[in-house]
N, C-alpha and C positions, 0 to 999 in steps of 0.2 A: 464588384470585387470587394468593396468595403462592408457591404451588407453581409457578404459571405465570411468575411474575416470576423465580423461582429458575432455572427451566429456561432462561429466556431468558438470563439472566446466564451460566449454565454454557455454553449454546451459543456465545455470544459470547467468552466467554474462551478457549473451544477454538479457535474461528477465528482469534483473535489469536495463540494460541500457534502454530498451524499456519503463519500468514503470517511470524511471526517466524522460526520454524524454516527456512522456505523461503528467507528473506532471509540467513540466516546461512550455509545451505548454499551459495547463490549466491556470496556473499562468499568463502567458503573455496574454492569451485571456481575462482573468478576468480584468487586467489593461486596 
């Protein structure tokens, strides 16, 4: 149970990091 929760949190945090990185890249490319 705990391992599954940790895996979910890890995948979610990774997805959030990717989304933020993409937004930052778009912002920089716009400038």
